[in-house]
N, CA, C and O atoms as a MOPAC input file, in Angstrom:
PM7 MOZYME 1SCF
protein

 N    -49.18000 1   -67.01300 1   109.21600 1
 C    -50.35300 1   -67.71700 1   108.77400 1
 C    -51.18600 1   -66.75600 1   107.92600 1
 O    -51.01800 1   -65.53800 1   107.98600 1
 N    -52.08300 1   -67.33600 1   107.13800 1
 C    -52.88400 1   -66.61600 1   106.15300 1
 C    -54.33500 1   -67.04700 1   106.32800 1
 O    -54.61500 1   -68.24200 1   106.42800 1
 N    -55.25900 1   -66.09500 1   106.36500 1
 C    -56.68200 1   -66.41500 1   106.52500 1
 C    -57.49100 1   -65.77400 1   105.40700 1
 O    -57.27500 1   -64.61600 1   105.05000 1
 N    -58.42500 1   -66.54400 1   104.86200 1
 C    -59.35300 1   -66.04000 1   103.86000 1
 C    -60.72400 1   -65.99600 1   104.51900 1
 O    -61.18400 1   -66.98300 1   105.09300 1
 N    -61.37000 1   -64.83400 1   104.42800 1
 C    -62.65400 1   -64.63300 1   105.09700 1
 C    -63.74900 1   -64.42400 1   104.04900 1
 O    -63.61700 1   -63.61000 1   103.13600 1
 N    -64.83300 1   -65.18700 1   104.21100 1
 C    -66.00500 1   -65.09500 1   103.33100 1
 C    -67.23200 1   -64.77400 1   104.15400 1
 O    -67.35800 1   -65.21500 1   105.29700 1
 N    -68.14000 1   -64.00100 1   103.57200 1
 C    -69.44300 1   -63.72600 1   104.16900 1
 C    -70.51600 1   -64.36900 1   103.29300 1
 O    -70.47100 1   -64.27800 1   102.06700 1
 N    -71.47800 1   -65.01800 1   103.94200 1
 C    -72.57100 1   -65.67100 1   103.23400 1
 C    -73.90000 1   -65.25600 1   103.83800 1
 O    -74.02700 1   -65.12500 1   105.05600 1
 N    -74.88400 1   -65.04900 1   102.98500 1
 C    -76.27100 1   -64.90800 1   103.43600 1
 C    -76.95900 1   -66.19900 1   103.00800 1
 O    -77.15500 1   -66.45000 1   101.81900 1
 N    -77.31900 1   -67.00900 1   103.99200 1
 C    -77.83600 1   -68.35700 1   103.76700 1
 C    -79.35700 1   -68.31000 1   103.60400 1
 O    -80.05500 1   -67.60500 1   104.33300 1
 N    -79.84500 1   -69.07000 1   102.63900 1
 C    -81.29600 1   -69.14600 1   102.40800 1
 C    -81.98800 1   -69.75700 1   103.62200 1
 O    -81.47400 1   -70.68400 1   104.24800 1
 N    -83.15600 1   -69.22500 1   103.94000 1
 C    -83.93700 1   -69.74100 1   105.05400 1
 C    -84.23100 1   -71.22300 1   104.83000 1
 O    -84.65900 1   -71.62900 1   103.74900 1
 N    -83.99400 1   -72.01500 1   105.86400 1
 C    -84.21400 1   -73.45000 1   105.78400 1
 C    -82.99700 1   -74.24000 1   105.33600 1
 O    -83.00000 1   -75.46900 1   105.40400 1
 N    -81.95500 1   -73.55300 1   104.87900 1
 C    -80.75200 1   -74.23100 1   104.39000 1
 C    -79.59800 1   -74.15500 1   105.38100 1
 O    -78.48100 1   -74.56800 1   105.06900 1
 N    -79.86000 1   -73.63400 1   106.56200 1
 C    -78.78600 1   -73.39400 1   107.53200 1
 C    -78.04600 1   -74.67400 1   107.91900 1
 O    -76.81600 1   -74.67900 1   107.96600 1
 N    -78.76600 1   -75.74900 1   108.19300 1
 C    -78.10400 1   -76.99300 1   108.60700 1
 C    -77.23900 1   -77.57800 1   107.49300 1
 O    -76.14400 1   -78.07400 1   107.75500 1
 N    -77.71800 1   -77.52400 1   106.26800 1
 C    -76.91900 1   -77.99600 1   105.13300 1
 C    -75.67800 1   -77.12500 1   104.96000 1
 O    -74.59100 1   -77.62600 1   104.66900 1
 N    -75.85200 1   -75.82300 1   105.14100 1
 C    -74.72500 1   -74.90200 1   105.01800 1
 C    -73.67200 1   -75.21600 1   106.06900 1
 O    -72.48800 1   -75.31700 1   105.74900 1
 N    -74.08700 1   -75.37000 1   107.30600 1
 C    -73.15600 1   -75.67800 1   108.39000 1
 C    -72.42900 1   -76.99100 1   108.11700 1
 O    -71.22900 1   -77.10400 1   108.36700 1
 N    -73.15600 1   -77.97900 1   107.60500 1
 C    -72.54000 1   -79.27600 1   107.28500 1
 C    -71.50500 1   -79.15200 1   106.17500 1
 O    -70.51600 1   -79.88500 1   106.17000 1
 N    -71.71500 1   -78.25200 1   105.25100 1
 C    -70.77500 1   -78.07700 1   104.14800 1
 C    -69.61200 1   -77.16500 1   104.45900 1
 O    -68.49800 1   -77.39300 1   103.98800 1
 N    -69.85700 1   -76.12700 1   105.25100 1
 C    -68.85400 1   -75.09100 1   105.47000 1
 C    -68.22100 1   -75.09900 1   106.85700 1
 O    -67.29600 1   -74.32800 1   107.11400 1
 N    -68.69600 1   -75.94300 1   107.73900 1
 C    -68.15500 1   -76.00100 1   109.08800 1
 C    -66.76700 1   -76.62200 1   109.15200 1
 O    -66.24100 1   -77.06300 1   108.13000 1
 N    -66.17100 1   -76.66300 1   110.33400 1
 C    -64.80400 1   -77.16600 1   110.50700 1
 C    -64.58600 1   -78.61200 1   110.06600 1
 O    -63.45800 1   -78.99900 1   109.76400 1
 N    -65.63500 1   -79.40300 1   110.02600 1
 C    -65.52700 1   -80.78900 1   109.55900 1
 C    -66.35200 1   -81.02200 1   108.30300 1
 O    -66.63700 1   -82.16500 1   107.94400 1
 N    -66.73400 1   -79.94400 1   107.63700 1
 C    -67.59200 1   -80.01800 1   106.46500 1
 C    -66.86100 1   -80.37600 1   105.18300 1
 O    -65.66000 1   -80.64700 1   105.17500 1
 N    -67.62000 1   -80.36700 1   104.10900 1
 C    -67.10200 1   -80.73200 1   102.79600 1
 C    -65.89300 1   -79.88200 1   102.38400 1
 O    -64.90100 1   -80.40300 1   101.87500 1
 N    -65.99200 1   -78.56300 1   102.61100 1
 C    -64.88700 1   -77.69400 1   102.23100 1
 C    -63.62400 1   -78.01500 1   103.03300 1
 O    -62.53700 1   -78.10600 1   102.46100 1
 N    -63.75300 1   -78.18400 1   104.32400 1
 C    -62.58500 1   -78.48200 1   105.16200 1
 C    -61.96300 1   -79.81400 1   104.74600 1
 O    -60.74000 1   -79.92400 1   104.66000 1
 N    -62.78500 1   -80.81400 1   104.48800 1
 C    -62.25100 1   -82.11000 1   104.04300 1
 C    -61.53500 1   -81.96600 1   102.70000 1
 O    -60.50000 1   -82.59200 1   102.47200 1
 N    -62.08500 1   -81.15000 1   101.82700 1
 C    -61.45200 1   -80.89100 1   100.52700 1
 C    -60.09500 1   -80.21100 1   100.72200 1
 O    -59.10200 1   -80.62400 1   100.12300 1
 N    -60.05300 1   -79.17800 1   101.55300 1
 C    -58.80700 1   -78.45300 1   101.79200 1
 C    -57.74600 1   -79.32300 1   102.45400 1
 O    -56.55300 1   -79.08500 1   102.26800 1
 N    -58.15500 1   -80.31500 1   103.21400 1
 C    -57.18900 1   -81.17300 1   103.91400 1
 C    -56.29500 1   -81.97700 1   102.96900 1
 O    -55.35600 1   -82.63700 1   103.41500 1
 N    -56.57600 1   -81.92500 1   101.69700 1
 C    -55.68300 1   -82.55600 1   100.71700 1
 C    -54.33500 1   -81.85000 1   100.67200 1
 O    -53.35500 1   -82.40500 1   100.17600 1
 N    -54.28700 1   -80.64200 1   101.18100 1
 C    -53.06500 1   -79.84300 1   101.18300 1
 C    -52.41900 1   -79.84200 1   102.56300 1
 O    -53.08800 1   -79.62600 1   103.57400 1
 N    -51.11800 1   -80.08300 1   102.59400 1
 C    -50.37600 1   -80.00300 1   103.85300 1
 C    -50.31800 1   -78.55600 1   104.35900 1
 O    -50.04300 1   -78.32400 1   105.53600 1
 N    -50.57700 1   -77.58200 1   103.47500 1
 C    -50.53300 1   -76.17300 1   103.84600 1
 C    -51.81600 1   -75.65100 1   104.47200 1
 O    -51.85700 1   -74.52200 1   104.96100 1
 N    -52.86000 1   -76.46500 1   104.46100 1
 C    -54.13600 1   -76.07400 1   105.06900 1
 C    -54.03800 1   -76.26300 1   106.57900 1
 O    -53.48400 1   -77.25900 1   107.04600 1
 N    -54.57300 1   -75.31300 1   107.34400 1
 C    -54.51100 1   -75.36800 1   108.80500 1
 C    -55.86700 1   -75.74900 1   109.38900 1
 O    -55.98400 1   -76.76700 1   110.07200 1
 N    -56.90600 1   -74.92700 1   109.12200 1
 C    -58.23600 1   -75.21200 1   109.67000 1
 C    -59.25600 1   -74.23900 1   109.08700 1
 O    -58.90800 1   -73.25400 1   108.43600 1
 N    -60.52400 1   -74.54700 1   109.34100 1
 C    -61.63800 1   -73.66900 1   108.98800 1
 C    -62.45000 1   -73.39400 1   110.24500 1
 O    -62.67900 1   -74.28600 1   111.06100 1
 N    -62.87700 1   -72.15500 1   110.38500 1
 C    -63.78500 1   -71.77700 1   111.45800 1
 C    -65.02900 1   -71.17600 1   110.82500 1
 O    -64.95600 1   -70.52400 1   109.78300 1
 N    -66.16800 1   -71.39900 1   111.46200 1
 C    -67.44500 1   -70.89200 1   110.97900 1
 C    -68.08500 1   -70.07400 1   112.09000 1
 O    -68.14800 1   -70.51900 1   113.23600 1
 N    -68.56100 1   -68.87700 1   111.75300 1
 C    -69.22700 1   -68.01400 1   112.72700 1
 C    -70.57600 1   -67.58100 1   112.16300 1
 O    -70.72900 1   -67.36900 1   110.96000 1
 N    -71.55200 1   -67.45800 1   113.06400 1
 C    -72.89700 1   -67.02700 1   112.68100 1
 C    -73.21700 1   -65.72400 1   113.40300 1
 O    -72.94400 1   -65.57800 1   114.59400 1
 N    -73.78800 1   -64.79700 1   112.68300 1
 C    -74.17300 1   -63.52100 1   113.27800 1
 C    -75.20900 1   -63.74200 1   114.36900 1
 O    -76.09500 1   -64.58500 1   114.23000 1
 N    -75.10000 1   -62.99200 1   115.44300 1
 C    -76.09100 1   -63.08400 1   116.51300 1
 C    -77.25900 1   -62.14000 1   116.27200 1
 O    -78.30900 1   -62.29100 1   116.89600 1
 N    -77.09500 1   -61.16300 1   115.37300 1
 C    -78.17300 1   -60.21100 1   115.10100 1
 C    -78.96100 1   -60.55300 1   113.83200 1
 O    -80.11600 1   -60.15000 1   113.69400 1
 N    -78.34600 1   -61.28600 1   112.91600 1
 C    -79.01700 1   -61.70300 1   111.67700 1
 C    -78.60900 1   -63.15200 1   111.42200 1
 O    -77.51700 1   -63.41100 1   110.91600 1
 N    -79.47600 1   -64.08500 1   111.76800 1
 C    -79.13200 1   -65.51100 1   111.73900 1
 C    -78.92600 1   -66.07700 1   110.34400 1
 O    -78.53800 1   -67.23700 1   110.20600 1
 N    -79.17400 1   -65.29000 1   109.30800 1
 C    -78.89900 1   -65.73100 1   107.93500 1
 C    -77.44300 1   -65.48000 1   107.53500 1
 O    -76.98000 1   -66.00300 1   106.52200 1
 N    -76.72900 1   -64.69100 1   108.31700 1
 C    -75.36200 1   -64.31000 1   107.95000 1
 C    -74.34300 1   -65.19600 1   108.66200 1
 O    -74.37500 1   -65.36200 1   109.88100 1
 N    -73.44000 1   -65.76100 1   107.86000 1
 C    -72.34600 1   -66.60000 1   108.34600 1
 C    -71.03000 1   -66.06700 1   107.77700 1
 O    -70.99500 1   -65.45400 1   106.71000 1
 N    -69.96500 1   -66.31600 1   108.51100 1
 C    -68.62000 1   -66.01500 1   108.03700 1
 C    -67.78300 1   -67.28600 1   108.12700 1
 O    -67.87200 1   -68.03200 1   109.10200 1
 N    -66.97300 1   -67.52400 1   107.10500 1
 C    -65.99600 1   -68.61100 1   107.19200 1
 C    -64.60700 1   -67.99900 1   107.24400 1
 O    -64.33500 1   -66.95900 1   106.64400 1
 N    -63.74100 1   -68.67900 1   107.98000 1
 C    -62.34000 1   -68.28600 1   108.11900 1
 C    -61.50900 1   -69.51200 1   107.76600 1
 O    -61.44200 1   -70.46700 1   108.53900 1
 N    -60.88100 1   -69.48300 1   106.60300 1
 C    -60.03800 1   -70.59900 1   106.16600 1
 C    -58.58500 1   -70.22000 1   106.40700 1
 O    -58.08700 1   -69.25200 1   105.83300 1
 N    -57.90700 1   -70.98600 1   107.25600 1
 C    -56.52900 1   -70.69500 1   107.64100 1
 C    -55.56800 1   -71.59700 1   106.87800 1
 O    -55.75500 1   -72.81100 1   106.79900 1
 N    -54.54500 1   -70.97800 1   106.32400 1
 C    -53.49600 1   -71.66200 1   105.56900 1
 C    -52.14900 1   -71.24500 1   106.13500 1
 O    -52.03800 1   -70.19900 1   106.77500 1
 N    -51.13300 1   -72.05100 1   105.90300 1
 C    -49.79800 1   -71.69100 1   106.37600 1
 C    -49.29000 1   -70.42400 1   105.69100 1
 O    -48.55300 1   -69.64000 1   106.28900 1
 N    -49.68900 1   -70.22800 1   104.42400 1
 C    -49.27400 1   -69.03600 1   103.68600 1
 C    -50.19100 1   -68.83700 1   102.48700 1
 O    -50.93100 1   -69.74100 1   102.10100 1
 N    -50.13300 1   -67.65200 1   101.90900 1
 C    -50.90500 1   -67.40200 1   100.69800 1
 C    -50.42200 1   -68.28600 1    99.55200 1
 O    -51.21700 1   -68.70000 1    98.70900 1
 N    -49.11800 1   -68.57600 1    99.52000 1
 C    -48.56900 1   -69.43900 1    98.47900 1
 C    -49.16600 1   -70.84600 1    98.56600 1
 O    -49.47900 1   -71.44200 1    97.53500 1
 N    -49.32500 1   -71.37500 1    99.75900 1
 C    -49.92300 1   -72.70800 1    99.92900 1
 C    -51.33800 1   -72.73900 1    99.35500 1
 O    -51.72100 1   -73.69500 1    98.68100 1
 N    -52.10900 1   -71.69000 1    99.62700 1
 C    -53.47000 1   -71.63400 1    99.09000 1
 C    -53.44300 1   -71.52100 1    97.56900 1
 O    -54.21100 1   -72.20500 1    96.89300 1
 N    -52.58500 1   -70.68300 1    97.02400 1
 C    -52.50500 1   -70.50800 1    95.57400 1
 C    -52.10200 1   -71.80800 1    94.87600 1
 O    -52.64800 1   -72.14200 1    93.82400 1
 N    -51.16800 1   -72.52700 1    95.44500 1
 C    -50.76400 1   -73.82500 1    94.87800 1
 C    -51.94800 1   -74.78900 1    94.89400 1
 O    -52.19600 1   -75.49300 1    93.91500 1
 N    -52.66600 1   -74.81700 1    95.99800 1
 C    -53.84200 1   -75.68700 1    96.09400 1
 C    -54.85800 1   -75.33500 1    95.02100 1
 O    -55.39000 1   -76.22300 1    94.35500 1
 N    -55.13100 1   -74.05500 1    94.84800 1
 C    -56.09500 1   -73.61700 1    93.82700 1
 C    -55.64400 1   -74.01200 1    92.42900 1
 O    -56.45700 1   -74.42500 1    91.60200 1
 N    -54.34900 1   -73.88700 1    92.16600 1
 C    -53.83200 1   -74.28400 1    90.85700 1
 C    -54.01200 1   -75.76800 1    90.61100 1
 O    -54.42400 1   -76.18000 1    89.52700 1
 N    -53.70500 1   -76.57000 1    91.61900 1
 C    -53.78100 1   -78.02700 1    91.47400 1
 C    -55.20900 1   -78.55800 1    91.46300 1
 O    -55.49000 1   -79.57300 1    90.82600 1
 N    -56.11400 1   -77.87500 1    92.16800 1
 C    -57.47200 1   -78.39700 1    92.37000 1
 C    -58.54900 1   -77.40700 1    91.93200 1
 O    -59.66300 1   -77.43800 1    92.45400 1
 N    -58.23200 1   -76.53900 1    90.99300 1
 C    -59.16000 1   -75.48800 1    90.56800 1
 C    -60.50300 1   -76.00200 1    90.08400 1
 O    -61.54400 1   -75.47300 1    90.47400 1
 N    -60.49600 1   -77.01900 1    89.24400 1
 C    -61.75600 1   -77.54600 1    88.70400 1
 C    -62.61500 1   -78.14400 1    89.81200 1
 O    -63.82600 1   -77.92300 1    89.83900 1
 N    -62.01000 1   -78.89100 1    90.71800 1
 C    -62.75600 1   -79.49000 1    91.82900 1
 C    -63.26300 1   -78.40400 1    92.78000 1
 O    -64.35400 1   -78.53000 1    93.33600 1
 N    -62.48900 1   -77.35000 1    92.96800 1
 C    -62.90200 1   -76.21800 1    93.79600 1
 C    -64.16800 1   -75.58800 1    93.22100 1
 O    -65.14200 1   -75.35600 1    93.93600 1
 N    -64.13500 1   -75.31700 1    91.91800 1
 C    -65.28700 1   -74.70100 1    91.25800 1
 C    -66.51300 1   -75.60900 1    91.31200 1
 O    -67.63700 1   -75.13100 1    91.47000 1
 N    -66.30100 1   -76.89700 1    91.18300 1
 C    -67.40000 1   -77.86200 1    91.24200 1
 C    -68.05100 1   -77.87200 1    92.63500 1
 O    -69.27600 1   -77.88900 1    92.75800 1
 N    -67.22600 1   -77.86000 1    93.66100 1
 C    -67.74800 1   -77.84200 1    95.02900 1
 C    -68.48900 1   -76.53000 1    95.29700 1
 O    -69.52400 1   -76.51800 1    95.96300 1
 N    -67.95500 1   -75.43800 1    94.77800 1
 C    -68.60500 1   -74.13900 1    94.93400 1
 C    -70.00000 1   -74.15700 1    94.30000 1
 O    -70.95000 1   -73.64000 1    94.88700 1
 N    -70.12700 1   -74.74100 1    93.12000 1
 C    -71.42700 1   -74.84600 1    92.44200 1
 C    -72.38800 1   -75.72700 1    93.23100 1
 O    -73.58300 1   -75.43800 1    93.29800 1
 N    -71.87400 1   -76.79700 1    93.82500 1
 C    -72.70600 1   -77.72000 1    94.60000 1
 C    -73.44100 1   -77.00100 1    95.73200 1
 O    -74.59200 1   -77.32300 1    96.03000 1
 N    -72.78600 1   -76.04100 1    96.35400 1
 C    -73.36300 1   -75.35300 1    97.50900 1
 C    -73.98700 1   -74.00300 1    97.17100 1
 O    -74.53000 1   -73.34700 1    98.06000 1
 N    -73.92800 1   -73.57400 1    95.92800 1
 C    -74.42900 1   -72.25300 1    95.53200 1
 C    -75.90900 1   -72.06600 1    95.85000 1
 O    -76.32800 1   -70.95900 1    96.19000 1
 N    -76.69100 1   -73.10500 1    95.74600 1
 C    -78.13300 1   -72.98200 1    95.98000 1
 C    -78.48600 1   -72.74300 1    97.45100 1
 O    -79.62300 1   -72.38800 1    97.76200 1
 N    -77.53100 1   -72.93200 1    98.34700 1
 C    -77.79000 1   -72.74000 1    99.77500 1
 C    -77.73900 1   -71.27700 1   100.19700 1
 O    -78.20700 1   -70.91600 1   101.27700 1
 N    -77.17000 1   -70.44500 1    99.34100 1
 C    -76.95900 1   -69.05200 1    99.72300 1
 C    -77.64800 1   -68.08200 1    98.76900 1
 O    -77.85700 1   -68.37100 1    97.59100 1
 N    -77.99000 1   -66.92600 1    99.31900 1
 C    -78.54300 1   -65.84400 1    98.50100 1
 C    -77.44700 1   -64.84800 1    98.11800 1
 O    -77.57200 1   -64.10500 1    97.14400 1
 N    -76.37800 1   -64.85300 1    98.90200 1
 C    -75.27400 1   -63.92100 1    98.65300 1
 C    -73.98600 1   -64.53900 1    99.18300 1
 O    -73.97000 1   -65.18400 1   100.23100 1
 N    -72.92200 1   -64.32800 1    98.44500 1
 C    -71.59100 1   -64.79300 1    98.84900 1
 C    -70.60800 1   -63.68800 1    98.49800 1
 O    -70.61600 1   -63.15900 1    97.38600 1
 N    -69.75800 1   -63.34900 1    99.46600 1
 C    -68.80600 1   -62.26700 1    99.22400 1
 C    -67.49400 1   -62.56400 1    99.92900 1
 O    -67.46300 1   -62.85000 1   101.12600 1
 N    -66.42000 1   -62.49100 1    99.17300 1
 C    -65.10200 1   -62.63500 1    99.79000 1
 C    -64.75400 1   -61.31900 1   100.46700 1
 O    -64.62800 1   -60.28600 1    99.80900 1
 N    -64.60200 1   -61.36300 1   101.77700 1
 C    -64.24700 1   -60.16200 1   102.54000 1
 C    -62.80100 1   -59.78700 1   102.25600 1
 O    -62.48200 1   -58.61800 1   102.04000 1
 N    -61.92400 1   -60.79700 1   102.25700 1
 C    -60.52100 1   -60.53000 1   101.97500 1
 C    -59.61900 1   -61.61100 1   102.51800 1
 O    -60.07000 1   -62.59800 1   103.09800 1
 N    -58.33800 1   -61.40100 1   102.31600 1
 C    -57.30400 1   -62.30500 1   102.81200 1
 C    -56.44500 1   -61.50800 1   103.78700 1
 O    -56.15200 1   -60.33200 1   103.57000 1
 N    -56.05200 1   -62.17800 1   104.86300 1
 C    -55.37800 1   -61.48700 1   105.95200 1
 C    -54.17300 1   -62.26600 1   106.43300 1
 O    -54.18000 1   -63.49600 1   106.46400 1
 N    -53.15000 1   -61.53800 1   106.80400 1
 C    -52.00900 1   -62.13900 1   107.47400 1
 C    -52.35800 1   -62.25400 1   108.94500 1
 O    -52.84500 1   -61.30200 1   109.55400 1
 N    -52.10400 1   -63.43500 1   109.51700 1
 C    -52.46100 1   -63.68300 1   110.90700 1
 C    -51.19700 1   -64.11200 1   111.64200 1
 O    -50.46300 1   -64.98600 1   111.18000 1
 N    -50.95200 1   -63.49000 1   112.78600 1
 C    -49.80900 1   -63.86300 1   113.59800 1
 C    -50.17700 1   -65.14200 1   114.36000 1
 O    -51.02300 1   -65.10900 1   115.25300 1
 N    -49.54900 1   -66.25700 1   114.01000 1
 C    -49.86800 1   -67.54600 1   114.60900 1
 C    -49.65000 1   -67.54200 1   116.12000 1
 O    -50.30800 1   -68.29500 1   116.83800 1
 N    -48.74600 1   -66.71600 1   116.60500 1
 C    -48.48200 1   -66.66000 1   118.03900 1
 C    -49.68700 1   -66.10200 1   118.80000 1
 O    -49.86100 1   -66.37900 1   119.98700 1
 N    -50.51100 1   -65.32200 1   118.11300 1
 C    -51.68900 1   -64.71900 1   118.72600 1
 C    -52.87100 1   -65.69900 1   118.78700 1
 O    -53.85800 1   -65.43400 1   119.47300 1
 N    -52.77300 1   -66.79900 1   118.09000 1
 C    -53.90800 1   -67.74300 1   117.97900 1
 C    -53.97300 1   -68.66300 1   119.16200 1
 O    -54.85900 1   -69.51500 1   119.23400 1

């Protein structure tokens, strides 16, 4: 399995909108579900700084994600712009290989 991890600093007052968009049943997860290679999304919030969130997008493989991006690149960018105003900072932490047996 393959996981992409993002860090976000969410604007004060926008937390509920952010959670609705980036959570496991949010806009991004529904968008990704167009791909059979998408597994799930998890959302975590820092306990020491409540403005910081992390998303974990799980895919069957990096190839599945790359194919999805190729097929849906314009829609991906559009959705990203839609939610840009909710955050003060967005940073891709990285992509990781995940042993599915450990999950």
